[in-house]
N, C-alpha and C positions, 0 to 999 in steps of 0.2 A: 503091943510090942513096940518098943522104941526103935526108931530108924537109925541105922548107922551112917546114913547119908550125910555128907557135909552140907550145911545150909548157912546162908548169910545170917549175921547177927540180928538183922532187922526183921527177920521172919517171926511172926507171932505163932509159936508152935501150938497154941491152944485153938487156933483158927484153922480148921481143916481146909477151908476154901483158899486161904492165904498160902498154906503149905503146898497145896496142889498147884496153885499158880506158880509159886517159886520153883517147884520141882519139874513142872512140865512146860512152862512158858517163858519165865524170866530168863533173859540172856540168850534165848534161842533165836537165831536169825529168822526173820519173817520177810517174805518177798511177795506175798499175796496182797493185792491192793485193797480188798475188802477188809482183811484183817488189819492192815496198816491204818485204814481209816478208823476202824473200831478203836485201835490203840491210841491214835492221835486224839480221838474224841474223849476217851476215858482219861488220858493224861491231862487234857485241858480241863476236864471236870474236876480233877483232883486239886487244882489250884486252891490253896488255902485249907485243904482238907487232907485226911489221911488216905493212903492207898486202900486200906481196909474198908473205909467208908465207900469208896468207889466200887471195889470188888463186890460188896454186898448188893450193889444196885446194878451190876453188870447185866444180868438177865433182863432187868427192867429196861435198860438202855436198848438191848437187842430187840425187845418187843416194841418199845416206843418208837424207835427209829428204823423200823422196817428191815431189821437184820442188817443194818448199815448199808442198805442199797443206796449208793451215792446218787444215782440218777433220780431216784424217787425223792430223796431228801432235798436235793437241789431245787425241786419244784414245790416244796412246802410253802404255803401261804401263811399270812398272819393268823388266820383262824386256827391252823394246825399248831402254830407256836403257842397260842393261848391255851389250847387243849393240853399240850405237853406241860405247860406250867402248872397244871392241876394234877399231873400224874405223880403219885407218891413213889413210883418205882424208879424215878430218876432224881437227880439233884435239880431242884426247881429254882435255879438262879436264871433270871431272864437273859443276862449277857451270855452265860454259858450255853443256854438252849439256843439262842440266836446264832452263836458261833458255830454250832454244828451245821446249820443251814448255810451260813456264809462259807464255812470251810468246805462243804460239799461242792459248792459252785466253784471255788478256787481249785479244789481237787480235780474236778473235771477239766479245768483249763490246763492244769499241769499234765494230766494224762494226754490231752490233745497235743501239747508241746513236746513231751518226752516219750510218748508211747505208753508208759505206765508211771504211776506215782512211785512205784518201787525203784525203777531205774533212776528217777530223780533223787530220792532220798539216799539211796545207796551210793550215789556219786560223791557224797560228802565224806565217805569213808573208803573211797576207792574200791567199792564193791565187796569189801571184806570186813567181817566183824572186828571191832577193836576189843581187845581183852584187857581189862583193868583188874589188877590184883591188889587192891588196897589191904594193908595189914590190919587196919582198924576202921571202924565206922567213921571216925573223924578224918580219915584219909580219903574218903569218897568226895570228889569234887561236886559242887553244885552245877558247875558249867565247865565247858572246855572251849577251845578255839573252834572246834568243829561244831559243837552245839550252838555257839555264837553265830557261825556262818549259816547253819541250817535255819536258825531262827530269823536271821536277817532276810534270807531268801524267801521263806514262807511269808513273813510280814510284807515284803515287797509285792508278793503275789496276792495279798488280800486276806490271808489267813488270820484268825484271831485265837487268842489263848495259846500262843506258840512262842513264849519267851524262851530264853536260852536254858533255864532250869527245866522247863517242860520238855524242851527238845532233847536235853541230855537224858532225861528219864525215858523218853521215847526211843532214843538211839540205843 
């Protein structure tokens, strides 16, 4: 039975995982640090790829990266990275895999400084979700001044794969 729910034009309605993501997660405020690290990791993994590709590998990422346990990931050694590069359940790009470990270490430093990663990232939108209502797909910006600012701040703290476009999608 077709849904009467309004959905964004970019949703592939034939992909149930994508529809579920759109309907239950996309655009919903997240303040949980583990979930935020997962989403930052997945957004970084998407660079140059489609979100559908990343969603298909999401469970593989959860398994491969210890359910996004940041403290465990921050301790990964080169041997673990090499094993991950052989894991077909994730996107096996060396720079992207290394970035997860680098970002885990930077993430812990942000938590130390701000109490939570959530409080840090939410400060870029004054603690409240921004609601964009583009009329068409073409009206959706790739970046904003806020995603530029978040990207700069993350890069300054040593994060990787956090360009402004990735940060806009993350926000």
